[in-house]
C-alpha positions in Angstrom: 0.1 0.0 -0.1 1.4 3.7 -0.3 2.1 6.6 2.0 -0.8 8.2 0.4 -3.7 5.0 0.5 -2.1 4.5 4.6 -2.4 8.2 5.1 -6.7 8.6 3.7 -7.5 5.2 5.8 -5.7 6.1 9.1 -7.8 9.4 8.8 -11.5 7.3 8.3 -10.1 5.1 11.0 -10.1 8.5 13.6 -12.8 10.1 12.1 -14.5 6.4 13.1 -13.3 6.3 16.5 -15.3 9.7 16.8 -18.7 8.4 15.0 -18.9 6.1 17.4 -18.3 7.7 20.3 -20.6 9.9 19.4 -23.3 7.3 18.7 -22.6 5.5 21.9 -22.5 9.0 24.1 -25.9 9.8 22.6 -27.0 6.8 22.7 -26.6 6.7 26.9 -27.8 9.8 27.4 -31.3 8.7 25.0 -31.7 6.1 27.7 -31.0 8.7 30.5 -28.1 6.6 32.0 -25.1 9.3 31.7 -26.1 13.6 31.8 -24.9 15.3 29.2 -21.1 16.6 29.0 -21.4 19.9 26.5 -17.4 20.1 26.7 -17.4 17.0 25.5 -19.9 17.8 22.2 -18.3 21.1 21.3 -15.4 19.4 21.7 -16.8 16.1 18.6 -18.7 18.8 16.3 -15.1 20.5 16.5 -13.5 17.8 14.9 -16.2 16.2 12.9 -16.3 19.5 11.6 -12.2 21.3 10.9 -10.5 17.3 10.6 -12.4 16.2 7.4 -12.9 19.8 5.6 -9.9 21.5 6.7 -7.4 17.9 6.3 -8.9 15.3 5.2 -11.1 16.5 1.8 -8.6 18.4 0.1 -6.3 15.4 -0.2 -8.9 13.6 -2.1 -10.9 16.6 -3.9 -7.3 18.8 -4.6 -4.8 15.7 -4.9 -6.1 12.2 -5.3 -9.7 12.5 -7.4 -8.8 15.1 -10.0 -5.9 12.2 -11.1 -8.5 10.0 -11.0 -10.9 11.1 -12.9 -8.3 11.0 -15.6 -6.9 7.4 -15.1 -10.3 6.1 -13.9 -13.1 7.5 -16.2 -15.7 4.5 -14.9 -15.7 5.9 -11.0 -16.3 9.6 -12.3 -20.0 9.4 -10.9 -18.6 8.2 -7.7 -16.4 11.2 -7.3 -19.1 13.8 -7.5 -21.1 11.8 -5.6 -18.1 11.9 -2.5 -17.4 16.0 -3.5 -21.1 16.4 -3.4 -20.7 14.9 0.0 -18.3 17.2 1.2 -20.0 20.1 0.6 -22.6 18.9 2.1 -22.0 17.6 5.6 -20.1 21.8 5.6 -24.6 22.1 6.0 -24.9 19.3 8.4 -22.1 19.9 10.9 -23.4 23.6 11.0 -27.3 22.3 11.5 -25.6 20.2 14.6 -23.8 22.7 16.1 -26.7 25.5 16.2 -28.8 22.5 17.6 -26.3 21.7 20.2 -26.5 25.8 21.3 -30.1 25.3 21.1 -30.2 22.2 23.8 -28.0 24.1 26.1 -29.9 27.1 26.2 -33.8 25.6 26.2 -32.9 22.1 27.9 -34.1 18.3 27.1 -37.1 19.2 25.6 -34.0 20.1 22.6 -32.0 16.9 22.8 -34.6 15.0 20.4 -33.7 17.5 17.6 -30.1 17.4 18.1 -30.2 13.5 18.3 -32.0 13.3 15.3 -29.9 15.1 13.0 -27.0 13.8 14.6 -28.2 10.1 14.6 -28.3 10.7 10.3 -25.2 12.6 10.5 -23.6 9.5 11.4 -25.2 7.0 8.6 -24.2 9.4 6.3 -20.2 9.9 7.6 -20.1 5.4 7.2 -22.1 5.7 4.7 -19.5 8.2 2.8 -16.5 6.7 4.1 -18.0 2.7 3.7 -17.9 4.9 -0.4 -14.4 5.3 -0.8 -13.2 2.5 1.4 -15.5 -0.3 -1.0 -14.8 1.4 -4.8 -12.2 4.9 -4.6 -9.3 3.2 -2.5 -9.2 0.1 -4.9 -10.4 2.3 -8.3 -6.7 4.3 -6.8 -4.6 1.4 -6.3 -4.8 -0.4 -9.5 -4.8 2.8 -11.9 -2.4 5.3 -10.7 1.5 5.0 -11.8 4.2 4.6 -9.6 4.8 8.3 -11.1 1.4 9.0 -9.7 1.6 7.7 -6.9 5.5 9.8 -6.0 2.9 13.3 -7.0 0.6 12.1 -4.2 2.5 11.0 -1.7 4.4 14.0 -2.1 1.1 15.9 -1.9 -0.6 14.7 0.9 2.9 15.1 2.8 2.8 18.8 1.8 -1.0 19.2 3.7 0.8 19.2 6.6 3.2 21.5 6.1 3.9 24.7 8.8 2.9 26.5 5.4 -0.8 25.7 5.4 -0.2 27.0 9.0 0.1 25.6 12.4 0.7 21.8 11.8 -2.4 21.0 11.4 -1.7 16.6 11.6 -0.7 17.8 16.1 -3.1 20.0 16.3 -6.4 17.8 15.0 -4.1 14.3 17.6 -4.8 16.9 20.4 -7.6 17.6 19.7 -8.5 13.4 19.5 -6.8 12.9 22.9 -8.7 15.6 24.7 -12.1 13.8 23.3 -10.4 10.5 24.7 -10.3 12.2 28.2 -13.8 13.6 28.1 -15.8 11.0 26.7 -17.0 8.5 29.6 -16.0 4.8 30.3 -15.7 3.0 28.4 -16.2 5.0 25.6 -13.4 6.7 26.7 -11.5 7.7 30.2 -13.7 10.2 31.6 -15.3 9.2 34.9 -19.3 8.8 34.2 -21.8 11.0 35.3 -24.9 9.3 35.8 -28.3 10.6 35.8 -29.3 10.4 39.5 -31.9 8.2 39.2 -31.4 5.9 36.4 -33.1 2.7 35.1 -31.0 -0.7 36.6 -28.6 -2.3 33.9 -26.7 -4.7 35.0 -22.9 -5.0 35.3 -20.7 -6.0 32.6 -17.3 -7.2 33.4 -15.3 -5.8 30.7 -11.6 -4.4 29.4 -11.5 -1.0 29.7 -8.2 -0.5 28.2 -8.6 -3.4 25.4 -12.2 -1.5 24.5 -10.1 2.2 24.3 -6.9 0.4 22.3 -10.1 -0.7 20.0 -11.7 2.6 19.7 -7.5 4.7 18.7 -7.9 6.1 21.9 -4.6 4.4 23.3 
């Protein structure tokens, strides 16, 4: 596998881990097993908006996808769909931000609107990543030449160059770690903040470290 594809798939895994945490914490709040932590949700929304739009998607939209349009015409329709989803993602994450603000201001009555928007977003992102993994990455492996890959690898490396501003990879790695530190067990490293009266659930013997490794937090 080329360095560029390794980078893309590593970024997909990081985003998938954050989406999984987002989904699981929301689910526990929905079942009244956790109190909401708005600092966690603000960090998650910052990550799922800024990481794709400023760091991940430019690699695809400006480097890999234009080359694939030349080398693999059969995936042009899929590339159109993916790039449309990139643009739509900006609108959806903005909507999530104002729905989170409404939840903070209005209390429990506004949770369901945020929850529904979040679940739709998470599902869409998973389908988006799966489409890239299933169709675009195999097409790139097959169609691009060694010369193409040398140029793509170099361009991907420049995506983290200081000329693009404060090293973006380091900034997003720090935000990823912050989310892990704020997320409650078993989804992260923080202590659980449970409602005073919550539904009884059976205690389970869970290897927390193994779970966190599986989620790429540690």
